[in-house]
C-alpha positions as CSV (number, residue, x, y, z in Angstrom):
1,M,88.5,161.6,91.6
2,H,86.0,160.6,88.9
3,G,85.4,157.1,90.4
4,I,85.3,158.3,94.0
5,C,82.7,161.0,93.3
6,D,80.6,159.1,90.8
7,N,76.9,159.0,91.8
8,S,76.1,155.4,90.7
9,N,79.4,153.5,90.7
10,A,81.2,155.0,93.7
11,P,83.2,152.4,95.7
12,F,82.1,154.1,98.9
13,K,78.4,154.9,99.0
14,N,77.9,156.4,102.5
15,I,80.7,159.0,102.5
16,I,80.7,162.7,102.3
17,I,83.7,164.5,100.7
18,V,84.0,168.2,101.5
19,I,86.1,170.3,99.3
20,M,86.8,173.9,100.4
21,L,87.6,176.6,97.9
22,E,88.5,180.2,98.6
23,V,86.8,182.4,96.0
24,P,87.0,186.2,95.3
25,S,84.4,188.2,97.2
26,D,83.7,190.6,94.3
27,E,81.5,188.2,92.4
28,I,78.2,189.5,93.9
29,E,76.1,189.2,90.7
30,M,76.9,185.5,90.2
31,T,75.2,182.4,91.8
32,D,77.2,180.2,94.1
33,D,77.5,177.5,91.4
34,E,78.8,180.0,88.8
35,I,81.4,181.4,91.2
36,V,82.8,177.9,91.9
37,E,82.8,176.9,88.2
38,K,84.5,180.1,87.1
39,T,87.1,179.8,89.9
40,L,87.9,176.1,89.1
41,Y,88.1,176.7,85.4
42,A,90.7,179.4,86.1
43,L,92.6,177.2,88.5
44,W,92.5,174.2,86.2
45,S,93.3,176.0,83.0
46,D,96.0,173.5,82.1
47,I,93.4,170.6,82.1
48,S,91.2,170.0,79.1
49,I,87.7,171.6,79.2
50,D,86.0,168.1,78.8
51,T,87.9,166.8,81.9
52,I,87.0,169.9,83.9
53,A,83.3,169.6,82.9
54,S,83.4,165.9,84.1
55,L,84.9,166.8,87.4
56,L,82.5,169.7,88.0
57,S,79.5,167.6,87.3
58,R,80.6,165.3,90.1
59,I,82.0,167.7,92.7
60,A,80.1,170.9,92.2
61,N,76.6,169.7,92.5
62,N,76.0,170.8,96.1
63,V,77.6,174.2,96.6
64,A,77.3,176.1,99.8
65,L,78.8,179.6,100.0
66,V,80.2,180.5,103.4
67,T,81.2,184.1,104.2
68,T,83.1,185.6,107.1
69,E,81.0,186.7,110.1
70,T,81.4,190.3,111.2
71,S,81.8,190.6,115.0
72,L,79.4,192.8,116.8
73,C,80.8,194.9,119.7
74,V,78.3,195.5,122.4
75,S,79.3,198.3,124.7
């Protein structure tokens, strides 16, 4: 993962990698980046903190939070 997502030495330069993560919806007071970091630290608790930080610096630099859309009923 490190080599593929590295900004300067990636073997494939013109590729987008999309990683989807389901996060708890009760984290209203946090930014999108903080929610992702907190969730991934919890999921990867068996990995060293240094390794997690290295991964996050490569994969969590463009976070977009997507929420469910409520349907509108028009009568």
